[in-house]
All heavy atoms as an XYZ file, in Angstrom:
1043
protein
N     148.511    105.685     73.910
C     147.129    105.881     73.622
C     146.805    107.355     73.495
O     146.052    107.794     72.637
C     146.300    105.241     74.703
C     144.828    105.262     74.447
S     144.426    104.213     73.078
C     142.738    104.067     73.264
N     147.413    108.138     74.433
C     147.168    109.584     74.382
C     147.743    110.197     73.100
O     147.138    111.094     72.535
C     147.831    110.207     75.647
C     147.595    111.673     75.724
C     148.211    112.192     77.000
N     148.166    113.653     76.985
C     148.859    114.416     77.808
N     149.667    113.850     78.696
N     148.763    115.733     77.729
N     148.907    109.737     72.677
C     149.507    110.269     71.452
C     148.678    109.947     70.208
O     148.549    110.746     69.306
C     150.891    109.691     71.267
C     151.875    110.217     72.307
O     151.652    111.274     72.886
N     152.936    109.470     72.579
N     147.988    108.766     70.211
C     147.121    108.408     69.094
C     145.950    109.376     69.035
O     145.577    109.831     67.968
C     146.697    106.941     69.233
C     147.870    106.034     69.030
C     145.575    106.640     68.215
C     147.551    104.561     69.328
N     145.366    109.662     70.209
C     144.213    110.570     70.246
C     144.594    111.967     69.789
O     143.839    112.616     69.016
C     143.621    110.622     71.651
N     145.766    112.446     70.172
C     146.199    113.762     69.783
C     146.448    113.781     68.283
O     146.099    114.740     67.600
C     147.446    114.203     70.576
C     147.074    114.441     72.045
C     148.105    115.428     70.004
C     148.244    114.644     72.949
N     147.095    112.712     67.770
C     147.369    112.650     66.343
C     146.135    112.613     65.547
O     145.993    113.284     64.507
N     145.099    111.857     65.991
C     143.820    111.809     65.304
C     143.126    113.156     65.311
O     142.579    113.595     64.286
C     142.910    110.736     65.953
C     141.602    110.434     65.300
C     141.860    109.951     63.881
C     140.843    109.446     66.078
N     143.213    113.862     66.413
C     142.609    115.179     66.546
C     143.268    116.145     65.536
O     142.566    116.919     64.865
C     142.735    115.721     67.959
C     142.239    117.128     68.143
C     140.900    117.396     68.168
C     143.108    118.157     68.248
C     140.434    118.699     68.318
C     142.688    119.481     68.401
C     141.312    119.710     68.434
N     144.588    116.087     65.430
C     145.284    116.976     64.535
C     144.940    116.676     63.089
O     144.804    117.574     62.250
C     146.819    116.884     64.752
C     147.173    117.491     66.133
C     147.633    117.543     63.652
C     148.614    117.283     66.573
N     144.751    115.402     62.757
C     144.318    115.049     61.386
C     142.944    115.477     61.028
O     142.684    115.864     59.916
C     144.503    113.527     61.169
C     145.927    112.991     61.105
C     145.913    111.457     61.074
C     146.659    113.550     59.925
N     142.044    115.449     61.983
C     140.641    115.798     61.743
C     140.359    117.278     61.873
O     139.289    117.759     61.468
C     139.745    115.003     62.684
C     139.734    113.486     62.463
C     138.828    112.817     63.465
C     139.298    113.102     61.050
N     141.264    118.066     62.457
C     141.071    119.490     62.636
C     140.805    120.229     61.348
O     139.857    121.040     61.263
C     142.244    120.070     63.380
C     142.108    121.513     63.855
C     140.945    121.656     64.804
C     143.369    121.977     64.502
N     141.549    119.981     60.237
C     141.247    120.727     58.992
C     139.894    120.386     58.435
O     139.268    121.257     57.781
C     142.371    120.209     58.046
C     143.438    119.703     58.932
C     142.786    119.202     60.151
N     139.350    119.187     58.694
C     138.004    118.853     58.203
C     136.945    119.725     58.889
O     135.992    120.126     58.222
C     137.710    117.365     58.411
C     138.551    116.382     57.619
C     138.224    114.988     58.015
C     138.362    116.585     56.166
N     137.132    119.988     60.163
C     136.195    120.859     60.857
C     136.232    122.282     60.327
O     135.230    122.965     60.186
N     137.415    122.763     60.016
C     137.517    124.102     59.469
C     136.891    124.153     58.073
O     136.219    125.141     57.735
C     138.997    124.517     59.367
N     137.015    123.132     57.298
C     136.391    123.090     55.963
C     134.887    123.084     56.042
O     134.198    123.796     55.324
C     136.843    121.837     55.210
C     136.164    121.674     53.856
C     136.504    122.511     52.794
C     135.159    120.729     53.691
C     135.856    122.390     51.541
C     134.533    120.584     52.458
C     134.888    121.401     51.425
O     134.268    121.300     50.223
N     134.334    122.356     57.048
C     132.866    122.351     57.238
C     132.375    123.688     57.649
O     131.310    124.131     57.223
C     132.477    121.263     58.284
N     133.114    124.348     58.471
C     132.705    125.735     58.942
C     132.702    126.700     57.804
O     131.856    127.564     57.694
C     133.597    126.153     60.060
N     133.652    126.610     56.918
C     133.749    127.485     55.774
C     132.593    127.276     54.800
O     132.072    128.191     54.224
C     135.079    127.276     55.014
C     136.293    127.830     55.768
C     137.568    127.534     55.059
O     137.517    127.082     53.875
O     138.616    127.712     55.645
N     132.172    126.010     54.638
C     131.057    125.739     53.708
C     129.750    126.338     54.226
O     128.968    126.834     53.406
C     130.893    124.194     53.598
N     129.551    126.415     55.522
C     128.331    127.000     56.025
C     128.217    128.503     55.896
O     127.148    129.067     55.813
C     128.176    126.598     57.521
C     127.790    125.147     57.707
O     127.334    124.521     56.739
O     128.018    124.651     58.812
N     129.343    129.177     55.855
C     129.327    130.643     55.757
C     128.792    131.109     54.406
O     128.175    132.178     54.305
C     130.714    131.233     55.972
O     131.634    130.690     55.039
C     131.213    130.942     57.370
N     128.952    130.312     53.374
C     128.470    130.728     52.056
C     127.065    130.185     51.760
O     126.516    130.452     50.716
C     129.434    130.226     50.950
O     129.468    128.819     50.947
N     126.471    129.499     52.728
C     125.130    128.948     52.539
C     124.035    130.015     52.569
O     123.053    129.947     51.850
C     124.892    127.847     53.578
C     123.503    127.264     53.484
C     123.278    126.190     54.476
N     121.894    125.712     54.401
C     121.411    124.744     55.135
N     122.180    124.136     56.021
N     120.171    124.379     55.002
N     124.193    130.971     53.446
C     123.166    132.003     53.640
C     123.630    133.373     53.040
O     124.794    133.692     53.085
C     122.862    132.197     55.116
C     122.332    130.935     55.741
C     123.157    130.131     56.556
C     121.035    130.577     55.562
C     122.669    128.983     57.101
C     120.507    129.406     56.174
C     121.356    128.627     56.937
N     122.649    134.078     52.558
C     122.925    135.447     52.033
C     121.947    136.368     52.721
O     120.722    136.140     52.789
C     122.631    135.432     50.536
C     122.883    136.775     49.879
C     122.668    136.755     48.407
O     122.501    135.664     47.818
N     122.653    137.910     47.774
N     122.504    137.422     53.344
C     121.717    138.401     54.097
C     121.684    139.702     53.317
O     122.712    140.224     52.934
C     122.352    138.604     55.451
C     121.520    139.322     56.505
C     120.267    138.524     56.849
C     122.351    139.525     57.743
N     120.501    140.208     53.023
C     120.295    141.452     52.231
C     119.430    142.404     53.036
O     118.423    142.007     53.624
C     119.660    141.151     50.887
C     120.471    140.311     49.937
C     121.647    141.075     49.379
O     121.592    142.302     49.221
O     122.675    140.424     49.107
N     119.777    143.666     52.970
C     118.952    144.694     53.629
C     117.859    145.152     52.688
O     118.075    145.360     51.493
C     119.825    145.894     54.052
C     119.070    146.901     54.876
C     120.006    147.971     55.389
N     119.293    148.805     56.373
C     119.339    148.622     57.680
N     120.120    147.663     58.204
N     118.667    149.383     58.485
N     116.623    145.237     53.201
C     115.522    145.669     52.393
C     114.700    146.626     53.225
O     113.812    146.229     54.015
C     114.641    144.443     52.028
O     113.502    144.869     51.301
N     114.968    147.928     53.078
C     114.280    148.933     53.858
C     114.670    148.869     55.319
O     115.868    148.984     55.665
N     113.697    148.664     56.188
C     114.039    148.635     57.619
C     114.195    147.242     58.162
O     114.272    146.978     59.361
C     112.947    149.337     58.392
C     111.595    148.717     58.210
O     111.427    147.926     57.281
O     110.686    148.986     59.025
N     114.243    146.209     57.262
C     114.450    144.829     57.750
C     115.451    144.125     56.849
O     115.904    144.680     55.856
C     113.106    144.064     57.756
C     112.411    143.991     56.432
N     111.598    145.004     56.008
C     112.431    143.053     55.452
C     111.104    144.673     54.799
N     111.616    143.494     54.446
N     115.801    142.915     57.206
C     116.758    142.093     56.457
C     116.070    140.846     55.935
O     115.146    140.336     56.595
C     117.909    141.672     57.352
C     118.787    142.807     57.806
C     118.529    143.488     58.994
C     119.850    143.211     57.028
C     119.302    144.540     59.397
C     120.678    144.249     57.439
C     120.400    144.928     58.628
N     116.513    140.344     54.835
C     115.986    139.059     54.294
C     117.191    138.116     54.227
O     118.241    138.432     53.661
C     115.406    139.272     52.896
C     114.929    137.945     52.316
C     114.260    140.243     52.915
N     117.008    136.906     54.835
C     118.050    135.889     54.766
C     117.585    134.800     53.826
O     116.541    134.220     53.980
C     118.302    135.310     56.145
C     119.493    134.340     56.102
C     119.658    133.630     57.415
N     118.602    132.651     57.545
C     118.592    131.677     58.465
N     119.577    131.592     59.331
N     117.615    130.828     58.528
N     118.437    134.505     52.862
C     118.133    133.495     51.850
C     119.051    132.277     52.106
O     120.294    132.457     52.194
C     118.381    134.017     50.421
C     118.311    132.976     49.314
C     116.929    132.415     49.160
C     118.789    133.614     48.008
N     118.433    131.116     52.202
C     119.197    129.871     52.300
C     119.439    129.390     50.880
O     118.496    129.034     50.202
C     118.400    128.822     53.120
C     119.222    127.555     53.355
O     120.229    127.348     52.705
O     118.756    126.779     54.240
N     120.704    129.405     50.471
C     121.012    129.092     49.072
C     120.813    127.616     48.740
O     120.612    127.267     47.575
C     122.435    129.495     48.739
C     122.652    130.983     48.763
C     124.090    131.311     48.461
C     124.335    132.838     48.497
N     125.748    133.132     48.241
N     120.823    126.774     49.719
C     120.631    125.324     49.443
C     119.154    124.982     49.343
O     118.768    124.153     48.457
C     121.300    124.511     50.572
C     122.793    124.501     50.535
C     123.431    123.635     51.584
O     122.717    123.065     52.447
N     124.733    123.570     51.592
N     118.292    125.480     50.221
C     116.897    125.113     50.211
C     116.009    126.149     49.591
O     114.869    125.857     49.235
C     116.395    124.842     51.636
O     116.516    126.119     52.387
C     117.239    123.773     52.324
N     116.477    127.414     49.475
C     115.634    128.476     48.898
C     114.728    129.085     49.931
O     113.917    129.949     49.585
N     114.788    128.656     51.182
C     113.921    129.225     52.249
C     114.386    130.658     52.548
O     115.575    130.951     52.558
C     114.006    128.343     53.494
N     113.390    131.500     52.858
C     113.682    132.884     53.195
C     113.108    133.218     54.575
O     112.039    132.698     54.940
C     113.021    133.802     52.153
C     113.654    133.699     50.811
S     112.879    134.671     49.552
C     112.849    136.280     50.217
N     113.869    134.009     55.336
C     113.409    134.424     56.636
C     113.561    135.924     56.703
O     114.452    136.508     56.128
C     114.286    133.777     57.740
O     114.142    132.405     57.720
N     112.657    136.576     57.436
C     112.667    138.005     57.572
C     113.215    138.371     58.967
O     112.826    137.784     59.977
C     111.301    138.591     57.399
C     110.596    138.343     56.107
C     109.190    138.854     56.114
C     111.376    138.971     54.947
N     114.122    139.367     59.024
C     114.715    139.811     60.251
C     114.470    141.298     60.394
O     114.585    142.028     59.433
C     116.215    139.547     60.292
C     116.554    138.095     60.392
C     116.673    137.289     59.284
C     116.800    137.510     61.648
C     116.968    135.962     59.374
C     117.148    136.202     61.777
C     117.227    135.410     60.630
O     117.532    134.078     60.729
N     114.126    141.726     61.601
C     113.965    143.130     61.921
C     114.931    143.496     63.020
O     115.170    142.710     63.878
C     112.532    143.415     62.409
C     111.504    143.269     61.320
C     110.109    143.558     61.822
O     109.824    143.291     62.998
O     109.290    144.034     61.013
N     115.447    144.716     62.929
C     116.352    145.199     63.935
C     115.566    145.935     65.000
O     114.867    146.919     64.733
C     117.400    146.144     63.304
C     118.476    146.497     64.264
C     119.588    147.337     63.604
O     119.498    147.538     62.361
O     120.452    147.753     64.312
N     115.609    145.370     66.232
C     114.925    145.995     67.355
C     115.895    146.108     68.515
O     116.473    145.103     68.944
C     113.738    145.130     67.805
C     112.576    145.157     66.817
C     111.394    144.398     67.343
C     110.285    144.450     66.325
N     109.082    143.742     66.760
N     116.119    147.272     68.986
C     116.989    147.553     70.131
C     118.391    147.018     69.869
O     119.036    146.427     70.753
C     116.432    146.953     71.416
C     115.102    147.561     71.765
O     114.909    148.773     71.481
O     114.238    146.850     72.302
N     118.861    147.115     68.668
C     120.243    146.684     68.354
C     120.436    145.219     68.100
O     121.510    144.708     67.957
N     119.312    144.437     68.094
C     119.381    142.972     67.867
C     118.464    142.619     66.699
O     117.466    143.265     66.475
C     118.978    142.254     69.158
N     118.868    141.580     65.964
C     118.025    141.076     64.905
C     116.995    140.079     65.421
O     117.343    139.142     66.128
C     118.873    140.422     63.775
C     119.750    141.326     62.978
C     120.573    140.522     61.989
C     118.925    142.340     62.212
N     115.720    140.324     65.086
C     114.638    139.450     65.526
C     114.086    138.747     64.305
O     113.717    139.409     63.329
C     113.567    140.255     66.231
C     112.418    139.354     66.667
C     114.152    140.995     67.404
N     114.019    137.422     64.389
C     113.584    136.610     63.204
C     112.049    136.540     63.161
O     111.398    136.390     64.190
C     114.150    135.236     63.292
S     113.648    134.177     61.902
N     111.480    136.640     61.986
C     110.075    136.457     61.763
C     109.931    135.562     60.568
O     110.523    135.776     59.516
C     109.410    137.841     61.468
C     107.931    137.811     61.461
C     107.406    139.171     61.226
N     108.007    139.635     59.966
C     107.558    140.665     59.265
N     106.517    141.341     59.647
N     108.161    141.036     58.137
N     109.144    134.502     60.673
C     108.978    133.519     59.609
C     108.152    134.136     58.467
O     107.264    134.937     58.730
C     108.273    132.294     60.096
C     109.089    131.406     60.984
S     108.224    129.902     61.262
C     108.834    129.474     62.850
N     108.492    133.703     57.283
C     107.634    134.087     56.117
C     106.327    133.372     56.207
O     106.180    132.387     56.903
C     108.431    133.719     54.840
N     105.349    133.851     55.462
C     103.969    133.331     55.566
C     103.887    131.800     55.245
O     103.245    131.054     55.947
C     103.038    134.103     54.623
N     104.553    131.370     54.171
C     104.462    129.998     53.808
C     105.199    129.083     54.807
O     104.772    127.981     55.128
C     105.018    129.721     52.386
C     106.439    130.209     52.206
O     106.894    131.027     53.071
O     107.094    129.797     51.236
N     106.294    129.579     55.402
C     106.976    128.830     56.451
C     106.117    128.708     57.685
O     106.131    127.681     58.343
C     108.322    129.518     56.781
C     109.380    129.388     55.732
C     110.665    130.051     56.157
O     110.841    130.458     57.329
O     111.516    130.217     55.266
N     105.425    129.795     57.996
C     104.565    129.793     59.198
C     103.439    128.762     59.034
O     103.074    128.057     59.965
C     103.978    131.196     59.424
C     103.210    131.346     60.654
C     104.099    131.271     61.829
N     103.409    131.588     63.042
C     103.944    131.418     64.247
N     105.134    130.979     64.351
N     103.297    131.718     65.283
N     102.842    128.697     57.862
C     101.764    127.724     57.615
C     102.256    126.287     57.728
O     101.662    125.448     58.337
C     101.185    127.959     56.214
N     103.469    126.021     57.205
C     104.098    124.717     57.313
C     104.359    124.380     58.760
O     104.142    123.244     59.227
C     105.302    124.610     56.462
N     104.847    125.353     59.489
C     105.148    125.179     60.923
C     103.853    124.870     61.683
O     103.860    123.918     62.532
C     105.802    126.497     61.421
C     106.099    126.511     62.883
C     107.147    125.782     63.426
C     105.337    127.327     63.751
C     107.441    125.816     64.756
C     105.621    127.328     65.119
C     106.678    126.590     65.597
O     106.924    126.648     66.944
N     102.802    125.583     61.430
C     101.514    125.343     62.109
C     100.969    123.950     61.814
O     100.413    123.245     62.642
C     100.505    126.419     61.751
C     100.837    127.823     62.307
C     100.776    127.886     63.798
O     100.007    127.097     64.420
O     101.519    128.731     64.359
N     101.079    123.547     60.530
C     100.583    122.208     60.138
C     101.389    121.130     60.866
O     100.794    120.116     61.312
C     100.754    122.036     58.634
C      99.689    122.788     57.816
C      99.949    122.674     56.318
O     100.942    122.130     55.876
N      98.990    123.166     55.562
N     102.698    121.293     60.986
C     103.501    120.320     61.671
C     103.148    120.250     63.126
O     103.069    119.186     63.709
C     105.010    120.624     61.477
C     105.900    119.633     62.107
C     105.947    118.304     61.407
O     105.352    118.132     60.347
O     106.570    117.358     61.968
N     102.940    121.371     63.749
C     102.500    121.416     65.154
C     101.153    120.707     65.356
O     100.960    119.955     66.303
C     102.413    122.847     65.681
C     103.698    123.566     66.026
C     103.410    125.000     66.469
C     104.401    122.807     67.105
N     100.214    120.947     64.466
C      98.908    120.300     64.542
C      99.032    118.762     64.395
O      98.389    118.000     65.122
C      97.960    120.843     63.487
C      97.573    122.302     63.757
O      97.699    122.736     64.908
O      97.107    122.968     62.822
N      99.855    118.344     63.448
C     100.094    116.945     63.220
C     100.712    116.234     64.475
O     100.234    115.231     64.905
C     100.964    116.702     62.008
C     101.148    115.256     61.624
C     102.173    115.065     60.523
N     103.538    115.340     60.943
C     104.298    114.490     61.632
N     103.845    113.296     61.942
N     105.541    114.819     61.966
N     101.713    116.922     65.017
C     102.409    116.332     66.209
C     101.479    116.351     67.420
O     101.476    115.413     68.192
C     103.672    117.092     66.485
C     104.779    116.904     65.479
C     105.954    117.818     65.784
C     105.236    115.453     65.447
N     100.672    117.362     67.549
C      99.708    117.442     68.674
C      98.694    116.321     68.583
O      98.378    115.689     69.604
C      99.013    118.786     68.668
O      98.105    118.858     69.723
N      98.161    116.048     67.391
C      97.228    114.967     67.209
C      97.869    113.602     67.482
O      97.270    112.719     68.106
C      96.699    114.986     65.818
N      99.154    113.468     67.108
C      99.878    112.215     67.357
C     100.084    111.999     68.837
O      99.900    110.877     69.383
C     101.169    112.250     66.615
C     101.974    110.986     66.757
C     103.216    111.019     65.867
N     103.986    109.815     66.127
C     105.216    109.642     65.749
N     105.859    110.635     65.112
N     105.873    108.562     65.984
N     100.481    113.071     69.573
C     100.653    112.949     71.030
C      99.348    112.590     71.705
O      99.296    111.727     72.594
C     101.261    114.276     71.574
C     101.126    114.339     73.102
C     102.682    114.455     71.132
N      98.254    113.233     71.294
C      96.960    112.909     71.905
C      96.585    111.459     71.691
O      96.113    110.772     72.606
C      95.878    113.857     71.314
O      96.276    115.163     71.566
C      94.510    113.571     71.921
N      96.807    110.960     70.450
C      96.504    109.528     70.138
C      97.348    108.584     70.986
O      96.841    107.578     71.493
C      96.709    109.276     68.668
N      98.638    108.923     71.154
C      99.500    108.060     71.958
C      99.133    108.076     73.419
O      99.203    107.053     74.116
C     100.940    108.466     71.766
C     101.596    108.162     70.408
C     102.971    108.798     70.279
C     101.692    106.677     70.191
N      98.755    109.252     73.919
C      98.309    109.302     75.312
C      97.044    108.506     75.553
O      96.936    107.807     76.550
C      98.088    110.776     75.730
C      99.380    111.550     75.912
C      99.110    113.030     76.175
O      97.988    113.543     75.946
O     100.106    113.703     76.572
N      96.072    108.601     74.641
C      94.856    107.829     74.790
C      95.125    106.334     74.710
O      94.528    105.532     75.439
C      93.840    108.217     73.716
C      93.314    109.655     73.937
O      93.387    110.165     75.043
N      92.794    110.240     72.876
N      96.019    105.951     73.822
C      96.384    104.522     73.698
C      97.065    103.987     74.948
O      96.779    102.903     75.414
C      97.260    104.383     72.479
C      97.640    102.905     72.206
C      98.501    102.822     70.975
C      98.903    101.341     70.746
N      99.822    101.209     69.626
N      97.926    104.814     75.555
C      98.683    104.341     76.719
C      97.744    104.212     77.943
O      97.987    103.409     78.791
C      99.855    105.300     77.028
O      99.388    106.550     77.414
N      96.719    105.032     78.020
C      95.764    104.937     79.111
C      95.017    103.613     79.070
O      94.800    102.958     80.058
C      94.782    106.142     79.107
C      95.531    107.417     79.520
C      93.640    105.928     80.036
C      94.753    108.690     79.311
N      94.626    103.194     77.875
C      93.933    101.938     77.691
C      94.807    100.773     78.064
O      94.394     99.812     78.654
C      93.425    101.789     76.235
C      92.862    100.450     75.928
C      92.367    102.868     75.947
N      96.092    100.840     77.680
C      97.021     99.741     77.943
C      97.478     99.620     79.381
O      98.132     98.673     79.722
C      98.258     99.880     77.026
C      97.897     99.639     75.621
O      96.932     98.990     75.303
N      98.724    100.121     74.701
N      97.139    100.621     80.217
C      97.582    100.600     81.591
C      96.628     99.915     82.551
O      96.673    100.087     83.750
C      97.847    102.033     82.089
C      99.083    102.634     81.484
C      99.333    103.995     82.054
C     100.568    104.633     81.447
N     100.881    105.918     82.014
N      95.716     99.071     82.039
C      94.792     98.350     82.900
C      95.511     97.383     83.757
O      96.455     96.705     83.337
C      93.753     97.623     82.014
N      95.196     97.294     85.028
C      95.873     96.423     85.984
C      95.403     94.991     85.801
O      94.237     94.716     85.455
C      95.578     96.860     87.407
C      96.127     98.277     87.781
C      95.664     98.613     89.196
C      97.621     98.256     87.678
N      96.302     94.021     86.014
C      95.932     92.616     85.889
C      94.954     92.193     87.007
O      95.052     92.766     88.132
C      97.219     91.847     85.940
C      98.163     92.779     86.623
C      97.722     94.130     86.341
N      94.217     91.185     86.782
C      93.272     90.680     87.810
C      94.053     89.799     88.812
O      95.197     89.467     88.581
C      92.155     89.831     87.181
O      92.740     88.665     86.599
N      93.387     89.487     89.956
C      94.032     88.678     90.960
C      94.366     87.269     90.411
O      95.395     86.713     90.736
C      93.139     88.530     92.191
C      93.084     89.864     93.023
O      94.004     90.676     92.817
O      92.139     90.026     93.778
N      93.502     86.750     89.581
C      93.786     85.413     89.013
C      94.994     85.426     88.113
O      95.793     84.499     88.143
C      92.540     84.958     88.207
N      95.160     86.507     87.343
C      96.355     86.597     86.481
C      97.612     86.724     87.337
O      98.653     86.113     86.984
C      96.204     87.810     85.538
C      95.147     87.625     84.477
C      94.906     88.910     83.666
O      95.095     90.021     84.238
O      94.566     88.769     82.496
N      97.534     87.445     88.426
C      98.702     87.618     89.310
C      99.044     86.276     89.936
O     100.237     85.843     89.953
C      98.471     88.665     90.352
C      98.377     90.026     89.727
C      99.531     88.631     91.444
C      97.966     91.164     90.617
N      98.049     85.541     90.438
C      98.249     84.212     91.047
C      98.846     83.245     90.034
O      99.764     82.497     90.380
C      96.966     83.672     91.628
C      96.488     84.457     92.811
O      97.325     85.151     93.468
O      95.290     84.366     93.153
N      98.358     83.267     88.827
C      98.890     82.361     87.778
C     100.379     82.686     87.519
O     101.186     81.774     87.407
C      98.066     82.482     86.498
C      98.497     81.603     85.406
C      97.537     81.687     84.216
N      98.035     80.874     83.119
C      98.848     81.265     82.168
N      99.266     82.524     82.148
N      99.214     80.450     81.194
N     100.706     83.957     87.396
C     102.066     84.380     87.142
C     103.008     83.978     88.301
O     104.116     83.472     88.045
C     102.164     85.883     86.943
O     101.373     86.284     85.847
N     102.536     84.155     89.512
C     103.355     83.760     90.674
C     103.568     82.232     90.664
O     104.676     81.745     90.949
C     102.738     84.250     91.979
C     102.828     85.772     92.030
C     103.378     83.602     93.187
C     102.109     86.409     93.200
N     102.524     81.467     90.361
C     102.661     80.000     90.277
C     103.662     79.567     89.238
O     104.469     78.650     89.484
N     103.647     80.234     88.077
C     104.608     79.877     87.023
C     106.025     80.164     87.533
O     106.932     79.364     87.327
C     104.288     80.690     85.732
C     103.027     80.155     85.160
C     105.438     80.578     84.756
C     102.478     81.020     84.011
N     106.237     81.304     88.187
C     107.574     81.704     88.684
C     108.016     80.735     89.777
O     109.185     80.340     89.819
C     107.554     83.113     89.187
C     107.509     84.164     88.108
S     108.859     84.046     86.941
C     110.226     84.421     87.992
N     107.125     80.318     90.646
C     107.481     79.362     91.703
C     107.981     78.025     91.104
O     108.971     77.472     91.509
C     106.306     79.101     92.622
C     106.022     80.241     93.580
C     104.831     79.982     94.513
O     104.264     78.866     94.447
O     104.452     80.908     95.208
N     107.217     77.498     90.132
C     107.608     76.251     89.469
C     108.973     76.389     88.771
O     109.805     75.486     88.834
C     106.522     75.806     88.447
C     105.284     75.269     89.069
C     104.421     74.573     88.019
N     104.112     75.481     86.907
C     102.932     76.101     86.756
N     101.957     75.823     87.544
N     102.755     76.900     85.753
N     109.179     77.533     88.104
C     110.406     77.776     87.440
C     111.594     77.789     88.449
O     112.635     77.187     88.254
C     110.381     79.063     86.653
C     111.618     79.314     85.890
C     111.914     78.871     84.616
C     112.754     80.111     86.305
N     113.159     79.313     84.274
C     113.693     80.062     85.253
C     113.009     80.816     87.440
C     114.882     80.707     85.344
C     114.228     81.467     87.544
C     115.174     81.410     86.478
N     111.410     78.507     89.548
C     112.452     78.600     90.576
C     112.729     77.260     91.224
O     113.894     76.908     91.449
C     112.113     79.615     91.650
C     112.174     81.067     91.245
S     113.807     81.534     90.736
C     114.653     81.489     92.297
N     111.698     76.451     91.474
C     111.903     75.108     92.044
C     112.722     74.217     91.098
O     113.627     73.493     91.482
C     110.581     74.450     92.405
C     109.903     75.110     93.579
C     108.608     74.395     93.909
N     107.714     75.222     94.710
C     107.841     75.449     96.032
N     108.787     74.858     96.676
N     106.976     76.184     96.659
N     112.362     74.266     89.791
C     113.117     73.486     88.794
C     114.589     73.994     88.722
O     115.505     73.155     88.671
C     112.499     73.676     87.402
O     111.202     73.177     87.399
N     114.770     75.273     88.726
C     116.131     75.811     88.644
C     116.929     75.384     89.882
O     118.103     74.976     89.758
C     116.052     77.327     88.545
C     117.387     78.006     88.469
C     118.157     77.922     87.291
C     117.917     78.662     89.565
C     119.404     78.512     87.218
C     119.161     79.251     89.504
C     119.897     79.189     88.316
N     116.347     75.532     91.047
C     117.072     75.174     92.262
C     117.379     73.666     92.297
O     118.404     73.223     92.818
C     116.280     75.576     93.514
C     116.167     77.088     93.675
S     117.742     77.983     93.567
C     118.473     77.396     95.094
N     116.469     72.837     91.749
C     116.733     71.389     91.648
C     117.961     71.092     90.771
O     118.800     70.286     91.121
N     118.081     71.832     89.656
C     119.263     71.659     88.790
C     120.510     72.081     89.540
O     121.559     71.408     89.447
C     119.080     72.447     87.494
C     117.899     71.847     86.681
C     120.350     72.486     86.659
C     117.500     72.675     85.514
N     120.459     73.141     90.280
C     121.602     73.633     91.029
C     122.052     72.605     92.038
O     123.239     72.301     92.210
C     121.349     75.022     91.712
C     122.401     75.375     92.684
C     121.155     76.099     90.670
N     121.091     71.989     92.759
C     121.412     70.984     93.762
C     122.031     69.741     93.109
O     122.954     69.103     93.698
C     120.177     70.596     94.555
C     119.742     71.668     95.511
C     118.505     71.266     96.318
C     118.065     72.451     97.185
N     116.844     72.119     97.925
N     121.549     69.390     91.909
C     122.152     68.258     91.212
C     123.621     68.512     90.890
O     124.478     67.657     91.063
C     121.416     67.977     89.903
C     120.035     67.305     90.109
C     119.322     67.092     88.779
O     120.010     66.961     87.757
O     118.092     67.070     88.819
N     123.910     69.721     90.394
C     125.271     70.052     90.073
C     126.139     70.054     91.354
O     127.302     69.598     91.324
C     125.388     71.429     89.394
C     124.992     71.408     87.928
C     124.031     72.226     87.440
C     125.713     70.541     87.061
C     123.705     72.188     86.092
C     125.355     70.513     85.735
C     124.360     71.340     85.233
N     125.623     70.545     92.460
C     126.395     70.589     93.723
C     126.673     69.152     94.199
O     127.810     68.868     94.653
C     125.659     71.376     94.786
C     125.635     72.849     94.525
C     124.791     73.636     95.533
O     123.946     73.066     96.228
N     124.987     74.967     95.562
N     125.697     68.302     94.100
C     125.926     66.918     94.555
C     126.929     66.200     93.627
O     127.720     65.386     94.091
C     124.593     66.149     94.661
O     124.004     66.020     93.380
N     126.922     66.448     92.342
C     127.907     65.886     91.410
C     129.297     66.368     91.761
O     130.236     65.614     91.740
C     127.548     66.308     89.962
C     126.573     65.422     89.256
C     126.371     65.821     87.818
O     127.311     66.335     87.192
O     125.261     65.600     87.305
N     129.429     67.651     92.080
C     130.732     68.203     92.450
C     131.272     67.526     93.717
O     132.445     67.244     93.852
C     130.658     69.701     92.647
C     130.586     70.450     91.352
O     130.845     69.876     90.290
O     130.217     71.664     91.364
N     130.360     67.237     94.702
C     130.781     66.614     95.906
C     131.197     65.160     95.702
O     132.162     64.696     96.306
C     129.691     66.697     96.940
C     129.442     68.101     97.493
C     128.252     68.203     98.378
O     127.532     67.236     98.589
N     128.051     69.390     98.997
N     130.501     64.449     94.813
C     130.863     63.057     94.534
C     132.162     62.946     93.740
O     132.953     62.051     93.899
C     129.764     62.374     93.702
C     128.577     61.990     94.557
C     127.535     61.294     93.705
N     126.944     62.368     92.909
C     126.002     62.191     92.036
N     125.518     61.002     91.800
N     125.493     63.201     91.364
N     132.404     63.928     92.834
C     133.609     63.934     91.984
C     134.766     64.712     92.599
O     135.776     64.901     91.911
C     133.255     64.474     90.610
C     132.252     63.611     89.870
O     132.145     62.464     90.097
N     131.503     64.230     89.007
N     134.652     65.113     93.845
C     135.715     65.931     94.446
C     136.960     65.050     94.594
O     136.921     63.883     94.948
C     135.255     66.435     95.789
N     138.096     65.647     94.386
C     139.358     64.958     94.501
C     139.779     64.940     95.996
O     139.550     65.918     96.709
C     140.477     65.656     93.692
C     140.249     65.658     92.184
C     141.296     66.547     91.510
C     140.288     64.300     91.602
N     140.377     63.870     96.439
C     140.764     63.840     97.839
C     141.913     64.781     98.114
O     142.726     65.067     97.253
C     141.255     62.362     98.043
C     141.523     61.858     96.649
C     140.694     62.650     95.692
N     141.979     65.297     99.362
C     143.020     66.210     99.747
C     144.281     65.428     99.957
O     144.348     64.439    100.694
C     142.625     66.893    101.075
C     141.452     67.865    100.924
C     141.773     69.076    100.153
O     142.930     69.478    100.055
N     140.769     69.673     99.511
N     145.379     65.814     99.348
C     146.666     65.150     99.453
C     147.663     65.923    100.291
O     148.842     65.604    100.279
C     147.219     64.868     98.074
C     146.399     63.886     97.273
C     147.060     63.532     96.053
C     146.254     62.488     95.285
N     146.914     62.054     94.098
N     147.216     66.942    100.966
C     148.223     67.713    101.749
C     148.270     67.321    103.148
O     147.441     66.688    103.760
C     147.878     69.213    101.648
O     146.546     69.397    102.110
C     148.079     69.720    100.282
């Protein structure tokens, strides 16, 4: 089993390297004055990067920021609606509903236990005599 796993890993290893190579050509980074522009060649999205204290800091472009804010607003409204709905659905059952549910469970358990006793009595009647 271990040899199969190792063999499978060795066969799939080149596929991982191929996937990693494909991602390196997806983005293009260009210097523009005191900042960098990153272009995603697949989607056409652009991001702005500034160098601060030796590190690149990402800043979204204006149209990306607007889309991001719209998505946040949409998700926030959805969360609020779900929270309000769940509060309404959390109403506790009345005592009558609880008593009715317990009665149903008691009847079910009595029926089930009756069936179990029938099977046990059948087993005792059909038991083979001991021959030892």
